[in-house]
C-alpha positions as CSV (number, residue, x, y, z in Angstrom):
1,M,93.9,107.5,109.5
2,P,97.1,106.8,107.6
3,V,100.4,108.5,108.8
4,Q,101.3,111.0,106.3
5,E,103.1,114.4,105.9
6,A,103.8,116.9,103.3
7,L,106.5,116.2,100.7
8,S,109.1,118.9,100.7
9,F,111.7,120.0,98.0
10,N,114.3,118.7,100.5
11,D,113.0,115.2,100.0
12,L,113.7,115.3,96.3
13,T,117.3,114.1,96.6
14,Y,116.0,110.8,98.1
15,L,113.8,110.3,95.1
16,N,116.6,110.6,92.6
17,S,115.4,114.2,91.7
18,S,115.8,117.8,92.3
19,P,114.0,121.1,91.9
20,S,115.8,121.6,88.6
21,A,114.7,118.1,87.5
22,V,111.1,118.8,88.2
23,R,111.3,122.2,86.4
24,A,112.8,120.5,83.4
25,Y,109.9,117.9,83.5
26,F,107.4,120.7,83.0
27,E,109.4,122.3,80.2
28,T,109.4,119.0,78.4
29,A,105.8,118.5,79.0
30,Y,104.6,122.0,78.0
31,G,107.3,123.1,75.7
32,K,108.1,126.2,77.8
33,N,110.4,126.7,80.9
34,P,108.2,127.7,83.9
35,D,109.2,130.7,86.0
36,G,108.7,128.7,89.2
37,I,107.5,125.6,90.7
38,S,105.8,124.6,93.9
39,V,104.9,121.6,96.1
40,N,102.5,122.0,99.0
41,S,103.2,125.4,100.5
42,E,106.8,125.6,99.3
43,T,108.0,127.6,96.3
44,Y,111.1,127.4,94.2
45,Y,112.7,129.8,91.7
46,N,110.4,132.7,90.7
47,A,107.2,131.0,91.8
48,V,103.9,132.6,92.5
49,T,103.1,133.1,96.2
50,P,101.2,131.7,98.0
51,A,102.1,128.4,96.3
52,I,99.6,127.6,93.7
53,T,99.6,123.9,94.9
54,A,98.3,125.2,98.2
55,Q,96.0,127.8,96.6
56,Y,94.2,125.3,94.4
57,G,94.1,122.3,96.6
58,H,96.8,120.1,95.0
59,P,98.8,118.5,97.9
60,C,101.6,116.1,97.7
61,Y,102.0,113.7,100.6
62,K,104.5,111.1,102.0
63,T,102.2,108.2,103.2
64,L,103.2,105.3,105.4
65,G,102.0,102.0,104.2
66,P,101.2,98.8,106.1
67,F,103.7,97.0,108.2
68,N,105.0,93.6,107.5
69,Y,106.4,91.6,110.3
70,V,108.8,88.7,110.2
71,T,109.8,86.5,113.2
72,N,113.6,86.3,113.6
73,P,115.3,83.0,114.4
74,G,116.5,82.9,118.0
75,A,117.8,80.7,120.8
76,P,115.4,78.3,122.6
77,P,113.9,79.5,125.9
78,T,116.1,78.9,129.0
79,S,115.5,78.5,132.7
80,A,116.0,81.6,134.9
81,I,116.1,81.8,138.7
82,V,114.3,84.9,139.7
83,G,114.4,84.4,143.5
84,S,115.3,81.9,146.2
85,N,115.3,81.2,149.9
86,Y,116.6,78.4,152.2
87,A,114.7,76.0,154.4
88,I,116.9,75.4,157.4
89,N,116.6,72.7,160.0
90,N,119.1,73.2,163.0
91,G,117.4,70.5,165.0
92,D,118.3,66.9,165.7
93,D,115.2,65.4,163.9
94,A,113.7,65.9,160.5
95,A,111.2,68.8,160.4
96,Q,108.6,70.4,158.2
97,V,109.8,73.9,157.4
98,S,107.5,76.5,156.0
99,L,109.0,79.5,154.2
100,T,108.0,82.2,151.7
101,V,109.9,82.5,148.4
102,E,109.8,85.8,146.5
103,G,110.8,86.5,143.0
104,A,111.4,89.6,141.0
105,W,112.3,90.3,137.3
106,S,111.6,92.7,134.5
107,D,110.1,92.1,131.1
108,A,111.7,94.4,128.5
109,T,110.6,95.4,125.1
110,S,113.1,97.4,122.8
111,W,112.9,98.7,119.4
112,S,114.8,100.7,116.7
113,S,114.0,101.8,113.2
114,E,115.6,103.6,110.3
115,T,115.0,104.5,106.6
116,T,116.7,102.5,104.0
117,T,116.5,105.1,101.3
118,G,116.8,108.5,103.1
119,L,113.2,109.4,102.4
120,T,111.7,109.6,105.8
121,L,108.9,110.8,108.1
122,S,109.0,113.0,111.3
123,A,105.5,111.9,112.3
124,E,105.0,109.4,115.0
125,F,103.7,105.9,113.9
126,T,102.7,102.7,115.8
127,I,104.2,99.3,115.5
128,E,102.0,96.6,116.9
129,G,101.6,92.7,116.8
130,V,102.1,89.6,118.6
131,F,105.3,87.6,119.3
132,K,105.5,83.8,118.9
133,T,105.0,83.3,122.6
134,G,101.8,85.1,122.5
135,A,103.0,88.4,124.0
136,S,101.5,91.4,122.3
137,F,103.3,94.7,121.7
138,S,102.1,98.2,120.7
139,V,104.6,101.1,120.7
140,S,104.6,104.5,119.3
141,T,107.9,105.7,117.8
142,T,109.6,107.8,115.1
143,V,112.1,106.9,112.4
144,G,115.7,106.7,113.9
145,Q,114.4,106.3,117.5
146,S,115.7,103.6,119.7
147,S,114.0,103.0,123.0
148,T,113.2,100.3,125.7
149,Q,110.2,99.8,127.8
150,S,110.5,97.8,131.0
151,T,107.8,96.3,133.2
152,S,108.7,95.2,136.7
153,R,107.0,91.9,137.8
154,S,107.1,89.8,141.0
155,S,105.7,86.5,142.4
156,S,105.5,85.1,145.9
157,S,104.9,81.6,147.1
158,T,104.7,79.9,150.6
159,V,105.8,76.3,150.6
160,T,106.4,73.6,153.2
161,V,109.6,71.6,152.9
162,T,110.7,68.4,154.7
163,V,114.3,69.0,155.9
164,P,116.4,66.3,157.6
165,A,118.1,67.2,160.8
166,R,121.0,69.7,160.6
167,S,120.4,70.3,157.0
168,K,119.0,72.8,154.6
169,R,117.3,72.8,151.1
170,K,117.3,75.7,148.7
171,V,113.9,76.6,147.3
172,S,114.0,78.6,144.1
173,M,111.5,80.4,142.0
174,V,112.3,79.4,138.5
175,G,110.8,80.7,135.3
176,T,111.2,80.3,131.6
177,M,113.2,83.1,129.9
178,S,112.3,83.9,126.4
179,D,114.3,86.4,124.1
180,E,112.5,86.9,120.8
181,S,112.7,89.5,118.1
182,M,110.7,90.4,114.9
183,S,111.8,92.6,111.9
184,F,109.4,95.0,110.4
185,T,109.2,97.0,107.2
186,A,106.8,99.6,105.8
187,P,106.7,101.4,102.5
188,I,106.5,105.2,102.2
189,A,104.6,106.3,99.2
190,V,104.7,109.7,97.5
191,Q,101.5,110.8,95.9
192,G,100.2,114.1,94.8
193,Y,101.1,117.1,92.6
194,F,103.7,119.7,91.8
195,G,102.7,123.0,90.3
196,A,104.3,125.3,87.8
197,N,103.7,128.9,86.6
198,F,104.6,130.1,83.2
199,P,105.6,133.5,82.0
200,D,103.0,133.2,79.2
201,R,99.7,131.2,78.6
202,V,100.4,127.6,77.8
203,N,97.4,125.8,76.3
204,G,95.3,128.7,77.7
205,H,96.7,128.7,81.3
206,Y,99.4,130.3,83.2
207,F,99.4,127.4,85.9
208,W,99.8,123.7,85.4
209,F,100.1,120.6,87.6
210,A,101.9,117.5,87.4
211,D,101.4,114.1,89.2
212,A,104.4,113.1,91.2
213,A,104.4,109.7,89.5
214,S,105.1,111.5,86.3
215,A,107.4,114.2,87.4
216,L,109.6,112.0,89.6
217,P,111.7,108.9,88.6
218,K,111.1,107.3,92.0
219,T,108.2,107.8,94.4
220,S,108.8,105.4,97.4
221,G,111.0,104.7,100.3
222,T,111.1,102.1,103.0
223,I,111.2,102.1,106.8
224,Q,112.8,99.1,108.5
225,G,113.5,98.1,112.1
226,T,113.5,95.5,114.8
227,I,111.5,95.0,118.0
228,R,112.8,92.6,120.7
229,R,111.2,91.2,123.9
230,T,112.8,89.5,126.8
231,S,110.3,88.0,129.3
232,V,110.0,85.5,132.0
233,F,106.9,83.3,132.2
234,N,105.7,80.0,133.7
235,V,107.2,80.9,137.1
236,Q,107.2,77.9,139.6
237,T,109.0,76.8,142.8
238,D,111.7,74.2,142.7
239,I,112.9,72.5,145.8
240,G,116.6,71.6,145.7
241,P,118.5,68.6,147.2
242,V,119.3,68.3,150.8
243,E,122.6,70.1,151.9
244,S,124.5,69.7,155.1
245,L,124.7,72.6,157.5
246,S,128.4,71.7,158.2
């Protein structure tokens, strides 16, 4: 189901219109100034209640269209040490030292969105896709919201290291850190009807309806935003050079 919600008279300013402009459209179209106008369950001026658009099943919706994603240029992946330990030999002869190295890190996904035209939605929507590294994302959000999701990760490895006498070697857990982002946009389309009630019959009727595409000079808006992911992958152990204990 598409994300949609009812258009309100309060939205008209973001569509380069107003209640008076919609009323003027009906006057031009039918040659008579209507007593009142309506959209969905809202009424304006001396409109019939309940709103004729609700009574006769002529809604007007703001509908969120499909999302378009673009990968943003970023820095190349870098190495990150997520844990370390030392293999220490206090003896007078070389020794094989076994030790466990533990690493811990967090993968984080953050996002934000905004409307570029003022026309907005209060309903929750989902942004989902796949980053260049292959990591997928799927988050539910609303226009104007900024948030971050973090996932704690860990890894453990036991290694055996040859350490000369009275020396030590650092064993690190090293991963590849990636910081990538994508920009997204999605259109908001206005579709449906306005209603008007007239003081006298016009072409045989007191009530008439007008398509939003005809009554409004503009029927669209845009949501835009960014989603970013910082993650560590390909975690491996790295045995450092020999260091003297002295």
